[in-house]
C-alpha positions in Angstrom: 35.8 -35.2 142.3 37.6 -37.3 145.0 35.3 -40.3 144.3 36.0 -40.0 140.5 39.7 -39.9 141.2 39.5 -42.9 143.4 37.5 -45.0 140.8 40.0 -43.9 138.2 43.1 -45.0 140.0 41.6 -48.3 141.1 40.5 -49.1 137.6 43.9 -48.1 136.0 46.0 -49.9 138.5 43.9 -53.1 138.6 43.2 -53.7 134.9 46.9 -54.5 134.0 47.0 -57.9 135.8 44.2 -59.6 133.9 46.0 -60.1 130.6 48.8 -61.9 132.5 46.4 -64.3 134.2 44.5 -64.8 131.0 47.7 -65.4 129.0 48.9 -68.0 131.4 45.6 -69.9 131.2 45.5 -69.6 127.5 49.0 -70.9 127.1 48.5 -73.7 129.6 51.4 -72.6 131.8 52.8 -69.6 133.7 56.3 -69.9 132.3 56.2 -66.4 130.8 56.0 -64.9 134.3 58.8 -64.7 136.8 58.1 -66.8 139.9 60.4 -64.5 141.9 58.3 -61.4 140.9 55.0 -63.1 141.8 56.3 -64.2 145.3 57.8 -60.8 146.1 54.8 -58.9 144.8 52.4 -61.1 146.9 54.4 -60.3 150.0 54.3 -56.6 149.2 50.6 -56.5 148.6 49.8 -58.6 151.6 51.9 -56.2 153.8 50.1 -53.2 152.3 46.7 -54.8 152.9 47.5 -55.5 156.6 48.8 -52.0 157.0 45.6 -50.4 155.6 43.3 -52.6 157.6 45.1 -51.9 160.8 45.2 -48.1 160.3 41.5 -48.1 159.2 40.2 -50.0 162.2 42.7 -49.6 165.1 43.4 -45.9 164.8 42.5 -44.2 168.1 40.6 -41.0 167.3 41.6 -38.1 169.5 44.2 -40.1 171.4 47.2 -38.1 170.0 46.8 -34.6 168.8 50.2 -34.5 167.2 49.3 -37.2 164.7 46.5 -37.0 162.1 44.6 -40.1 161.1 45.8 -41.7 157.8 43.5 -41.1 154.8 42.4 -44.7 154.1 39.5 -44.6 151.6 37.2 -47.3 150.3 39.1 -47.0 147.0 42.4 -47.8 148.7 40.9 -50.9 150.3 39.3 -52.1 147.1 42.6 -51.5 145.1 44.7 -53.3 147.7 42.3 -56.1 148.3 42.0 -56.7 144.6 45.8 -56.6 144.1 46.4 -59.1 146.9 43.8 -61.4 145.5 45.2 -61.3 142.0 48.7 -62.0 143.4 47.5 -65.1 145.1 45.7 -66.2 141.9 48.9 -65.8 140.0 50.8 -67.7 142.7 48.2 -70.5 142.4 49.0 -70.8 138.7 52.5 -71.9 139.8 51.8 -74.0 142.8 48.5 -75.5 141.8 48.8 -75.3 138.0 47.9 -78.9 137.1 45.3 -79.5 139.8 43.5 -76.2 139.7 44.2 -74.7 136.3 44.5 -77.9 134.2 48.0 -76.9 133.1 50.1 -79.5 131.2 52.5 -81.7 133.1 55.4 -79.8 131.4 54.6 -76.8 133.6 57.2 -75.9 136.3 55.5 -77.9 139.1 58.0 -77.0 141.8 59.3 -73.5 140.9 62.4 -72.2 142.8 63.4 -68.7 143.5 66.7 -67.4 142.3 69.3 -67.1 145.0 69.4 -63.3 145.1 65.6 -63.0 145.3 65.4 -65.9 147.8 67.9 -64.0 150.0 65.9 -60.8 149.7 62.7 -62.7 150.5 64.3 -64.2 153.6 65.6 -60.8 154.8 62.2 -59.1 154.3 60.4 -61.9 156.1 62.8 -61.6 159.1 62.3 -57.8 159.1 58.5 -58.3 159.1 58.7 -60.8 162.0 60.9 -58.5 164.1 58.7 -55.5 163.4 55.6 -57.5 164.3 57.2 -58.8 167.5 58.2 -55.2 168.5 54.7 -53.9 167.8 52.9 -56.6 169.9 55.5 -56.2 172.7 54.7 -52.5 172.9 51.0 -53.2 172.9 51.4 -55.7 175.7 53.7 -53.4 177.7 52.1 -50.0 177.3 48.9 -50.6 175.3 48.0 -49.7 171.8 49.0 -46.2 170.7 48.8 -44.4 167.4 52.5 -43.8 167.3 53.4 -47.5 167.6 50.6 -48.5 165.2 51.8 -45.9 162.6 55.4 -47.0 162.9 54.5 -50.7 162.4 52.2 -49.9 159.5 54.8 -47.7 157.8 57.3 -50.6 158.1 54.8 -52.8 156.3 54.2 -50.2 153.6 57.9 -49.9 153.1 58.0 -53.5 152.2 55.5 -52.8 149.3 57.7 -49.8 148.2 60.8 -52.0 148.2 58.9 -54.6 146.1 57.9 -51.9 143.6 61.6 -50.9 143.2 62.5 -54.6 142.8 59.9 -55.0 140.1 60.8 -52.0 138.0 64.6 -51.7 138.1 65.4 -54.9 136.1 62.9 -53.8 133.4 64.5 -50.4 133.1 67.9 -52.0 132.8 66.6 -54.5 130.3 65.2 -51.7 128.1 68.4 -49.7 128.3 70.6 -52.7 127.3 68.4 -53.6 124.3 68.0 -49.9 123.4 64.5 -51.0 122.3 60.9 -51.1 123.7 59.6 -53.6 121.2 57.0 -55.8 122.8 56.8 -53.6 125.9 53.2 -52.8 126.9 53.3 -49.0 126.8 49.5 -48.9 127.1 49.8 -50.5 130.6 52.4 -47.9 131.5 50.1 -45.1 130.4 47.3 -46.6 132.6 49.7 -46.9 135.5 50.7 -43.2 135.0 47.1 -42.1 135.1 46.5 -44.2 138.1 49.4 -42.7 140.0 48.3 -39.1 139.2 44.7 -39.9 140.2 45.8 -41.6 143.5 48.1 -38.7 144.5 45.6 -36.1 143.4 42.8 -37.8 145.5 45.0 -37.8 148.5 46.1 -34.2 148.0 42.4 -33.1 147.8 41.4 -35.0 150.9 44.4 -33.6 152.9 43.9 -30.0 151.7 40.3 -30.2 152.9 41.4 -31.0 156.5 42.1 -28.3 159.1 45.8 -29.2 159.3 46.2 -29.2 155.5 49.3 -30.6 153.7 52.0 -30.9 156.4 55.0 -33.1 157.1 52.9 -34.9 159.7 50.2 -35.7 157.1 53.0 -37.0 154.8 54.3 -39.3 157.6 50.9 -40.7 158.4 50.2 -41.4 154.7 53.7 -42.6 154.0 52.6 -45.8 152.2 50.2 -44.4 149.8 52.4 -41.4 148.9 55.5 -43.6 148.6 53.9 -46.1 146.3 52.3 -43.4 144.2 55.5 -41.5 143.7 57.6 -44.6 143.0 55.1 -45.8 140.4 54.9 -42.3 138.8 58.7 -42.0 138.7 59.2 -45.3 136.9 56.3 -44.7 134.5 58.0 -41.4 133.5 61.2 -43.4 132.9 59.4 -46.0 130.8 57.7 -43.3 128.7 61.0 -41.5 128.2 62.6 -44.8 127.1 59.8 -45.4 124.7 60.3 -42.0 123.2 64.1 -42.4 123.0 64.0 -45.9 121.5 60.9 -45.6 119.2 63.1 -45.6 116.0 64.4 -49.1 116.9 61.1 -50.8 116.0 
């Protein structure tokens, strides 16, 4: 059952990006996609990928009885690795459009981020640098510990959660202002909803099978996966409620 849930959530969360890449290639430009969104989403996925790899391979088993090992499955790594790769492919459509994708010369060759998002990007990068410096300073001073590793990885996961909020809030506001969902891909929302439920269900099953069960400590050690799943689930419910409320407008 756990394996089926893992496959389901990876498939549901991964399939939605392909129409975007295909649409850009078919149109000969990426102008329909926000460059700010692509940059911020790339940062978020990259941080999550680093966080999962570190927790998977650097966690010290038996070193700290107060902390339980994070539940990082193969499905998690596949989903995150795929998402990171797709983000860089989307980014390449902006930065290498003419040379790599044979886009027309009218494509935005040197895209610029809007000021508010550029400021957010700068702040986030500074936070990542500070967190990385503190983590490596602790490793050099007292050696690697599960507590410092978990703190650093949770900070990286928090970046992905913030990126998810940044991605969804403008769309919710846009739908509310238009009082319409015309053209909105509700099918992708339903897939995201199913992916969120599957991801959280898989994690709940794995944690409930452990001796410690579902505890506050297990929530803390799986902060990234739980946070992303809950945020995605929340906004999917909002989108579906908007679709129901505004369905008479189209």
